[in-house]
C-alpha positions in Angstrom: -8.0 9.9 30.4 -11.4 10.9 29.1 -12.9 8.7 26.4 -16.3 10.3 26.3 -15.5 12.8 23.6 -14.3 11.1 20.5 -15.7 13.5 17.9 -14.4 16.9 18.9 -13.8 18.6 15.6 -11.5 21.6 14.9 -12.2 23.2 11.5 -9.2 23.6 9.3 -10.0 24.2 5.7 -12.8 23.6 3.2 -12.8 23.9 -0.6 -15.2 23.0 -3.3 -13.5 19.6 -3.9 -12.0 18.8 -0.5 -12.5 19.7 3.1 -10.8 18.5 6.3 -11.2 19.0 10.0 -8.8 17.9 12.8 -10.1 15.5 15.3 -8.8 16.5 18.7 -10.0 14.3 21.5 -8.3 12.1 24.1 -7.6 9.3 21.5 -5.9 11.7 19.1 -4.1 13.6 21.9 -2.7 10.3 23.2 -1.2 9.4 19.9 0.1 12.9 19.2 1.9 12.8 22.6 3.5 9.5 21.7 4.5 10.7 18.2 6.1 13.9 19.5 7.4 12.7 22.8 9.0 9.5 21.7 10.0 11.1 18.5 12.2 13.6 20.3 13.9 10.9 22.3 14.4 8.8 19.2 16.0 11.7 17.5 18.5 12.2 20.4 19.3 8.5 20.3 19.7 8.6 16.5 22.2 11.5 16.7 24.4 9.3 18.8 23.7 6.2 16.8 24.8 7.7 13.5 28.2 9.2 13.7 28.5 10.1 10.0 26.7 13.4 9.1 25.4 11.9 5.8 23.7 9.1 7.7 22.2 11.6 10.0 20.8 13.6 7.1 19.5 10.5 5.4 17.8 9.3 8.5 16.2 12.5 9.6 15.0 13.3 6.0 12.8 10.3 6.3 12.0 10.2 10.0 10.6 13.8 10.2 8.2 13.4 7.2 7.1 10.0 8.7 6.3 11.8 12.0 4.2 14.3 10.0 2.3 11.6 8.1 1.6 9.7 11.3 0.3 12.9 12.8 -2.1 13.2 9.9 -3.3 9.6 10.4 -4.4 10.2 14.0 -5.9 13.7 13.5 -7.4 13.9 10.0 -11.2 13.7 9.8 -11.4 13.3 6.1 -11.0 9.7 5.2 -9.3 10.3 1.9 -6.6 12.5 3.5 -6.3 9.8 6.2 -5.6 7.2 3.6 -2.9 9.4 1.9 -1.2 9.8 5.2 -1.6 6.1 5.9 0.2 5.2 2.7 2.9 7.7 3.3 3.8 6.0 6.5 4.1 2.7 4.7 6.3 4.2 2.0 8.5 6.1 4.4 8.9 3.1 6.7 10.1 1.2 3.7 13.0 3.7 3.3 13.9 3.3 7.0 13.8 -0.5 7.0 16.0 -0.6 3.9 18.3 2.1 5.3 21.2 -0.3 4.6 20.1 -1.2 1.1 23.3 -3.1 0.4 22.1 -5.8 2.9 19.9 -8.5 1.4 17.9 -9.0 4.7 17.2 -5.2 4.7 15.9 -5.3 1.2 13.8 -8.4 1.9 12.4 -7.0 5.1 11.5 -3.7 3.3 9.9 -5.6 0.4 7.7 -7.6 2.8 6.7 -4.5 4.8 5.8 -2.5 1.7 3.9 -5.3 0.0 1.9 -6.3 3.0 1.0 -2.8 4.3 0.6 -1.6 0.7 -2.0 -4.3 0.1 -3.7 -3.4 3.3 -3.7 0.3 2.2 -5.4 -0.5 -1.1 -8.0 -2.6 0.9 -8.5 0.4 3.2 -9.0 2.7 0.1 -11.6 0.3 -1.3 -13.5 0.3 2.0 -13.4 4.1 2.1 -14.7 4.4 -1.4 -17.5 2.0 -0.8 -18.4 3.7 2.4 -18.4 7.1 0.8 -20.3 6.2 -2.3 -23.0 4.2 -0.5 -23.4 6.2 2.6 -22.0 9.6 1.6 -19.7 9.3 4.7 -16.3 10.6 3.6 -15.3 11.7 7.1 -14.8 9.9 10.4 -17.3 12.1 12.2 -20.1 11.1 9.7 -19.0 7.5 9.5 -19.5 7.0 13.2 -23.3 7.3 12.7 -23.4 4.7 9.9 -25.2 1.4 10.5 -23.4 -1.0 8.2 -25.9 -3.7 8.9 -28.4 -1.8 6.8 -26.0 -1.3 3.9 -25.9 -4.0 1.2 -22.2 -3.5 1.0 -21.7 -3.4 4.8 -19.8 -6.7 5.1 -17.4 -5.6 2.3 -16.9 -2.2 3.8 -16.1 -3.6 7.3 -13.9 -6.4 5.8 -11.9 -4.0 3.6 -11.3 -1.5 6.4 -10.4 -4.2 8.9 -7.9 -5.9 6.4 -6.2 -2.5 6.0 -5.9 -2.1 9.9 -4.7 -5.6 10.7 -2.0 -5.6 8.0 -0.7 -2.4 9.4 -0.7 -3.6 13.0 0.9 -7.0 12.2 -2.0 -9.2 13.1 -1.9 -13.0 12.3 -1.3 -14.1 9.6 0.4 -10.8 8.5 2.6 -10.6 11.5 5.8 -11.8 9.7 6.6 -8.4 8.1 7.3 -6.9 11.6 10.0 -9.4 12.5 11.6 -8.9 9.1 11.5 -5.1 9.6 14.0 -5.5 12.5 16.8 -4.8 9.9 16.0 -1.1 10.3 18.3 1.0 12.4 17.5 0.6 16.1 16.1 4.2 16.5 13.8 3.6 13.6 12.6 0.3 15.1 11.9 2.0 18.4 9.8 4.7 16.7 8.0 2.7 14.0 7.5 -0.7 15.4 6.7 0.0 19.0 5.2 3.5 19.4 3.7 4.8 16.1 3.3 2.9 12.8 2.2 -0.5 14.1 -0.4 1.2 16.3 -2.0 3.0 13.4 -4.2 0.0 12.8 -5.2 0.1 16.5 -6.1 3.7 16.3 -8.3 3.2 13.2 -10.1 0.1 14.6 -11.0 1.9 17.8 -11.9 5.1 16.1 -14.3 3.4 13.7 -15.5 0.7 16.1 -19.0 2.3 16.5 -19.5 1.7 12.8 -17.6 -1.6 12.4 -19.4 -3.2 15.3 -22.8 -3.0 13.6 -21.7 -6.0 11.5 -22.3 -8.9 13.8 -19.4 -11.3 12.9 -16.8 -8.5 13.1 -16.6 -8.7 17.0 -15.9 -12.5 17.0 -13.5 -12.3 14.0 -11.4 -9.5 15.5 -11.4 -11.1 18.9 -10.2 -14.4 17.5 -7.5 -12.7 15.4 -6.3 -10.7 18.4 -6.1 -13.7 20.7 -4.4 -15.7 18.0 -1.8 -12.9 17.4 -1.3 -12.6 21.2 -0.4 -16.3 21.6 1.6 -16.5 18.4 3.6 -13.4 19.3 4.5 -14.9 22.7 5.6 -18.1 20.8 7.7 -16.0 18.3 9.5 -14.2 21.2 10.6 -17.6 22.5 12.1 -18.6 19.2 14.4 -15.6 18.9 18.1 -15.3 19.8 18.3 -11.8 18.4 17.7 -8.9 20.7 15.4 -7.0 18.4 13.7 -10.3 17.3 12.6 -10.9 20.9 11.2 -7.4 21.1 9.4 -7.9 17.8 7.7 -11.0 19.0 6.5 -9.3 22.2 5.3 -6.3 20.2 3.2 -8.6 18.0 1.7 -10.1 21.1 0.8 -6.8 22.6 -0.7 -5.6 19.3 -2.9 -8.7 19.2 -4.0 -8.1 22.8 -5.0 -4.5 21.9 -7.1 -5.7 19.0 -8.8 -8.3 21.2 -9.5 -5.6 23.8 -11.2 -3.5 21.2 -13.6 -6.3 20.3 -13.8 -8.2 23.6 -17.3 -9.5 23.9 -19.5 -8.1 26.6 -16.7 -6.1 28.2 -15.7 -2.4 27.6 -12.0 -2.2 28.0 -11.5 1.3 26.5 -9.7 2.7 29.5 -7.6 -0.4 29.9 -6.7 -0.1 26.1 -5.7 3.6 26.6 -3.4 2.6 29.5 -1.9 -0.3 27.7 -1.1 1.8 24.5 0.7 4.3 26.7 2.6 1.7 28.8 3.6 -0.5 26.0 4.8 2.4 23.8 6.8 3.8 26.7 8.7 0.8 27.9 9.0 -1.0 24.5 10.5 2.1 22.9 12.9 2.2 25.8 13.8 -1.5 25.3 14.4 -1.0 21.6 16.7 1.9 22.3 18.3 0.0 25.1 19.0 -2.9 22.8 21.1 -0.5 20.6 23.2 0.3 23.5 23.7 -3.3 24.4 24.6 -4.1 20.8 27.3 -1.5 20.8 28.7 -2.8 24.1 28.7 -6.4 23.1 29.5 -6.0 19.4 26.6 -8.4 18.5 22.8 -8.7 18.8 22.9 -12.5 19.6 21.7 -13.1 23.1 23.7 -16.3 23.4 27.0 -14.6 22.5 26.8 -11.8 25.2 27.3 -11.9 29.0 29.0 -10.1 31.8 28.5 -6.5 30.5 27.7 -5.3 34.0 31.5 -5.0 34.6 32.0 -2.8 31.6 28.8 -0.6 31.9 27.3 -0.8 35.5 25.3 2.3 35.0 23.7 0.9 31.8 23.0 -2.3 33.7 21.1 -0.1 36.3 19.0 1.3 33.4 18.3 -2.2 32.2 17.0 -3.2 35.7 14.6 -0.2 35.7 13.4 -1.1 32.2 13.0 -4.8 33.1 10.8 -3.8 36.1 8.6 -1.6 33.8 8.2 -4.5 31.3 7.3 -7.0 34.0 4.6 -4.6 35.3 5.9 -4.3 38.9 3.7 -2.3 41.2 3.8 1.4 40.5 4.6 1.1 36.8 2.3 2.1 33.9 2.2 -1.6 32.8 1.0 -2.6 36.3 -1.7 0.1 36.1 -2.7 -1.1 32.6 -3.0 -4.8 33.6 -5.1 -4.0 36.6 -7.6 -2.1 34.5 -8.3 -5.2 32.5 -11.4 -6.3 34.4 -12.2 -9.8 33.2 -13.4 -13.2 34.6 -10.7 -15.0 36.6 -10.0 -17.6 33.9 -9.1 -14.8 31.4 -7.2 -13.0 34.1 -5.0 -16.0 34.8 -4.4 -16.7 31.0 -3.4 -13.1 30.4 -1.1 -13.1 33.5 0.6 -16.2 32.1 1.1 -14.4 28.8 2.4 -11.2 30.6 4.8 -13.5 32.5 6.4 -14.8 29.3 6.4 -11.3 27.8 8.2 -9.9 30.9 10.7 -12.7 30.7 11.4 -11.8 27.1 12.0 -8.1 28.2 14.5 -9.3 30.8 16.3 -11.3 28.1 17.1 -7.9 26.5 17.5 -5.7 29.5 19.1 -7.9 32.1 20.6 -11.2 30.8 23.5 -9.6 28.7 24.8 -8.1 31.9 24.8 -11.4 33.9 27.5 -14.1 34.1 31.1 -13.8 33.1 32.5 -11.9 30.2 32.1 -14.1 27.1 33.9 -11.8 24.6 36.5 -9.1 24.9 34.8 -5.7 25.4 34.4 -3.8 22.1 35.0 -0.1 21.7 32.1 1.5 20.0 32.4 4.5 17.6 29.0 5.7 18.6 28.1 8.3 21.2 26.8 5.9 23.9 25.8 8.8 26.2 23.2 10.1 23.7 22.1 6.5 23.2 21.4 5.6 26.9 19.8 8.9 27.9 16.5 8.3 26.0 15.9 4.8 27.5 16.6 6.2 30.9 14.0 8.9 30.5 11.5 6.3 29.2 12.1 3.9 32.0 11.8 6.6 34.7 8.6 7.8 33.0 7.2 4.3 33.2 7.8 4.4 37.0 7.0 8.0 37.9 4.2 8.9 35.4 1.4 7.8 37.8 2.9 9.0 41.2 3.7 12.4 39.7 0.3 12.8 38.0 1.7 13.0 34.5 -0.8 10.3 33.4 -4.2 10.3 35.0 -5.3 7.2 36.9 -5.1 5.5 40.2 -3.0 2.4 40.9 -4.9 -0.4 42.5 -2.8 -1.4 45.5 -4.9 -4.4 46.4 -2.8 -7.1 48.1 -3.8 -9.8 45.6 -2.8 -7.7 42.6 0.6 -6.9 44.2 1.2 -10.4 45.1 0.2 -11.6 41.6 2.5 -9.1 39.9 5.5 -9.8 42.2 5.0 -13.5 41.9 5.0 -13.3 38.2 8.2 -11.3 38.3 9.8 -13.8 40.5 8.8 -16.6 38.1 10.2 -14.6 35.2 13.5 -14.1 37.0 13.6 -17.9 37.7 13.0 -18.6 34.1 15.6 -16.2 33.1 18.2 -18.0 35.2 17.2 -21.4 33.7 17.1 -20.0 30.1 19.6 -21.5 27.7 20.1 -20.8 23.9 19.0 -24.4 23.2 15.4 -23.3 24.0 15.3 -21.1 21.0 17.3 -23.5 18.9 14.8 -26.3 19.5 11.8 -24.1 18.8 13.4 -22.8 15.5 13.8 -26.3 14.2 10.0 -27.0 14.7 7.8 -28.1 11.8 5.7 -24.9 12.0 5.8 -22.7 8.8 7.7 -19.4 8.9 5.5 -16.6 7.7 8.2 -14.8 5.7 9.2 -18.0 3.9 5.5 -18.7 3.0 5.1 -15.2 1.8 8.1 -15.5 -0.4 6.7 -18.8 -1.9 3.4 -17.1 -2.7 5.1 -14.0 -4.0 7.5 -15.8 -6.3 4.7 -18.2 -7.5 2.8 -15.0 -8.4 5.8 -13.7 -10.3 6.2 -16.9 -12.2 2.6 -16.9 -13.2 3.0 -13.3 -14.4 5.9 -14.3 -16.5 3.9 -17.2 -18.0 1.0 -14.8 -18.9 3.6 -12.3 -20.3 5.2 -14.9 -22.5 1.7 -15.7 -24.0 0.4 -12.2 -24.6 3.8 -10.5 -25.2 6.0 -12.9 -27.3 7.8 -10.0 -28.9 5.6 -10.4 -32.0 3.8 -7.3 -33.3 0.9 -9.4 -34.7 0.2 -11.0 -31.3 0.3 -7.6 -29.7 -2.3 -6.2 -32.1 -4.5 -9.3 -31.8 -4.5 -9.2 -28.0 -5.3 -5.5 -27.8 -8.0 -5.8 -30.4 -9.6 -8.9 -28.8 -9.8 -7.2 -25.4 -11.2 -4.1 -27.0 -13.8 -5.8 -29.1 -15.0 -8.2 -26.4 -15.2 -5.3 -23.9 -17.2 -3.1 -26.2 -19.6 -6.0 -27.2 -20.1 -6.9 -23.5 -20.8 -3.2 -22.7 -23.3 -2.9 -25.5 -25.1 -6.1 -24.5 -25.1 -5.2 -20.8 -26.6 -1.8 -21.6 -29.2 -3.5 -23.8 -28.3 -1.3 -26.7 -29.3 -3.8 -29.2 -32.9 -3.1 -28.5 -32.8 0.4 -30.0 -35.0 1.2 -33.0 -32.9 1.4 -36.1 -34.1 3.7 -39.0 -36.0 2.1 -41.7 -33.9 2.5 -44.9 -33.2 0.6 -48.1 -29.5 -0.3 -47.6 -29.0 -1.5 -51.1 -30.0 1.9 -52.5 -27.4 3.7 -50.3 -24.1 4.4 -52.1 -22.3 4.3 -48.7 -23.1 0.6 -48.4 -21.5 -0.2 -51.7 -18.4 1.9 -50.9 -18.1 0.0 -47.6 -18.6 -3.3 -49.3 -15.8 -2.4 -51.7 -13.5 -1.6 -48.8 -14.2 -5.0 -47.3 -13.5 -6.8 -50.6 -10.3 -4.7 -51.0 -9.2 -5.6 -47.5 -9.9 -9.3 -48.1 -7.4 -9.2 -51.1 -4.9 -7.3 -49.0 -4.8 -10.3 -46.6 -5.0 -13.0 -49.2 -2.5 -12.0 -51.8 1.1 -13.1 -51.4 2.5 -10.4 -53.7 3.7 -7.3 -51.8 2.9 -5.0 -54.7 -0.7 -6.1 -54.9 -1.1 -5.8 -51.2 0.0 -2.2 -51.4 -2.3 -1.4 -54.3 -5.3 -3.0 -52.6 -4.4 -1.1 -49.4 -4.4 2.1 -51.3 -7.8 1.2 -52.8 -9.2 0.9 -49.3 -7.9 4.4 -48.6 -9.3 5.9 -51.8 -12.8 4.5 -51.1 -12.7 5.9 -47.7 -11.8 9.3 -49.1 -14.9 9.1 -51.4 -17.0 8.3 -48.3 -15.6 11.5 -46.6 -16.3 13.6 -49.7 -19.9 12.4 -49.9 -20.4 12.9 -46.2 -19.7 16.6 -46.4 -16.1 16.7 -45.4 -14.2 17.7 -48.5 -11.1 19.0 -46.6 -10.7 15.5 -44.9 -11.3 13.9 -48.2 -8.5 15.9 -49.9 -6.2 15.1 -46.9 -7.1 11.4 -47.3 -6.4 11.4 -51.0 -3.0 13.1 -50.5 -1.9 10.9 -47.7 -3.1 7.7 -49.4 -1.2 8.6 -52.6 2.0 9.4 -50.7 1.6 6.2 -48.6 1.3 4.0 -51.7 4.4 5.6 -53.3 6.4 5.3 -50.2 5.4 1.7 -49.6 6.2 0.7 -53.1 9.7 2.2 -52.7 10.0 0.4 -49.3 9.1 -3.1 -50.7 11.4 -2.9 -53.6 13.2 -6.2 -53.9 11.0 -8.0 -51.3 10.0 -11.5 -52.3 6.6 -13.1 -51.9 5.0 -12.9 -48.5 5.0 -16.1 -46.3 1.6 -17.3 -45.2 0.9 -17.3 -41.5 -0.1 -20.6 -39.7 -3.7 -21.5 -40.3 -4.6 -21.2 -36.6 -3.1 -17.7 -36.4 -4.7 -16.7 -39.6 -8.2 -18.0 -38.6 -7.9 -16.4 -35.1 -6.9 -13.1 -36.7 -10.0 -13.2 -39.0 -12.3 -13.9 -36.0 -10.8 -10.9 -34.1 -11.1 -8.7 -37.2 -14.8 -9.7 -37.5 -15.4 -9.0 -33.8 -13.7 -5.6 -34.1 -15.7 -4.7 -37.1 -19.0 -5.7 -35.4 -18.0 -3.8 -32.2 -17.1 -0.6 -34.0 -20.1 -0.7 -36.3 -22.5 -1.2 -33.4 -20.9 1.5 -31.3 -20.9 4.0 -34.1 -24.4 3.2 -35.1 -25.7 3.5 -31.5 -23.8 6.7 -31.0 -25.4 8.2 -34.2 -28.9 7.4 -32.8 -28.7 9.6 -29.8 -31.7 11.9 -29.3 -29.9 14.5 -27.3 -28.8 17.6 -29.2 -25.1 18.3 -29.4 -24.1 21.3 -27.3 -20.7 21.4 -29.0 -22.2 22.2 -32.4 -24.1 25.2 -31.1 -21.1 26.3 -29.0 -18.6 26.3 -31.9 -21.1 27.8 -34.4 -21.9 30.7 -32.0 -18.4 31.5 -30.9 -16.1 30.8 -33.9 -16.7 34.4 -35.3 -17.4 36.3 -32.1 -14.4 35.0 -30.1 -12.0 33.6 -32.7 -12.9 35.9 -35.6 -13.2 33.0 -38.1 -16.0 32.0 -40.3 -14.7 28.5 -41.2 -15.8 26.7 -38.0 -13.5 23.6 -38.8 -10.5 25.8 -39.2 -11.2 27.7 -36.0 -11.5 24.4 -34.1 -8.2 23.2 -35.5 -6.1 26.4 -34.9 -7.8 27.9 -31.8 -9.8 25.5 -29.7 -7.6 22.5 -30.4 -4.3 24.4 -31.1 -2.2 22.0 -29.1 -3.7 19.0 -30.8 -3.0 20.5 -34.2 0.6 21.4 -33.1 1.1 17.7 -32.1 -0.3 16.5 -35.5 2.0 18.9 -37.3 4.9 17.6 -35.4 4.1 14.0 -36.2 3.6 14.9 -39.9 7.0 16.7 -39.9 8.7 13.6 -38.4 7.0 11.4 -41.0 8.1 13.8 -43.8 11.6 13.6 -42.5 11.5 9.7 -42.5 10.1 9.7 -46.1 12.9 12.0 -47.2 15.5 9.7 -45.7 13.9 6.7 -47.2 13.7 8.2 -50.7 17.3 9.4 -50.4 18.4 5.9 -49.5 16.6 4.4 -52.4 18.0 7.1 -54.8 21.5 6.2 -53.7 20.9 2.5 -54.5 20.6 1.2 -50.9 17.9 -1.5 -51.0 18.3 -2.7 -47.4 
């Protein structure tokens, strides 16, 4: 495979607001081959897995859009479009994981998957926006030339993008969502969690590595995370008694190794990474699909409850042996080729060989052990089409063995004696471990003191929900007054902070004699009237003083050159006073609010008044001429044939706004009519 051309661009479309090109190089071609090839085999298996037509329609209506979204992730050059496709894979995978929504474990696994990958998606979006705004790099092809070390936000950009990638690819400590996602139908697990979705993070990290590696700590951090995930995934695979749980653990381990290979210090493992991606996707998808066949034969997914299946399905047992050889990396397989391409010092080589040994043993637990021994349970008759289910894993297992000899995958197998002996020796050790394996191993490991990731996540999640409920009970106690105070407090503090931050208080105010201005006295009268509205305990006096506030405001409008608004204000205020007087008929004295609430309300009122006054005053001091004034003056007669500019604005330029206002007034008029009718009939409720 050629890795030298990673920026081959195929132009697709370009508009004024958005443009996109397809990236079509060896890295993208590799993933498209996996998406299409394994997708076809998964579809064949799913047709046999789901007997009911409605289930088939439900499954394929999600799987096909997922394949399209995943194709966008690995081919889009535009980072915003890549993010959209990225999030679509998270959302669609949620629907596949919760395919059996009536099962609690499925809902829980789907929730974990969506929350973790969704959080990572938002992180990725933040990194993309920072990168685009600071560097103007909105495409992958331009981002590759960016030096983040010279960017003041470089660490943030790298951190946010990496967080998005490692959550998608189930790196420690976000690995737990992958094991919980095993509640998905087996064909979905084979496609999402071995060949496509979980490798999206690997794709993005390698694609953007020339940019990300310019931040010095990134290499060390990613290498540490990868090695940690590799070891923890191996440990998880040993803890499982569930077929798919074992495969989930080994998948996590391989994903960790891929991340470590991207960031491996002082070693370029690009070719080995390519080979590992192909080999792992091939045999792991085969193992997942094969586990579905085993489950149907045994009637369970518990490894400790199945044995002796070779007598019932000897041909399927043969497929399992071929898959086991592929997962062990026996000479001639893609996995053997991938392992031999990892050129590292001997100490790392031995450590990785030990890890591959355990991973190979885990694969044998799925592909071989259920067929050994005596029959533990009576054979079960499956309602599924097993022929369609075992054909895809057979094809994948044969591909793992024949891809190199037949030249389907480019590369040469290293037939050095030491490598062959090491691989065969590891296989023999794995077989020995398999014969000695007992369910008690996993039982002991599962009872260990180490924390479970999904349980820890649930604790954090429900603690967050409890905190949210506590905040809600404070700011939303189902009391209108508290709602108003909360909104006004946030508004006033925000406006005052904005004004202070923009240094607006340093503007030069006009030199005027305030006490000679009639508007000042009118505003002072409104303040006094408002004070009496709040202080009086008699409802009638409160209504009258409230009306006085409105009348004074109408006078302000009249003196300010808006007679039409003044007339409207007079009319509305008169009607409001009359309606309120009718409404409070029979209402006793008003109860005084607690002193703390009253004082806090006064403080908020003063803050709102100051904020609005300053904002209005500053807005009136602008030195830029209004373009709207000239526009409406020049076009009201020419285009709208109206000399009254205000009327033209209301009925032409803002016709929909006026229609909405008329609708509101009509509803209010209807309410007033019903209120007056109720009072007229003697109903005082």
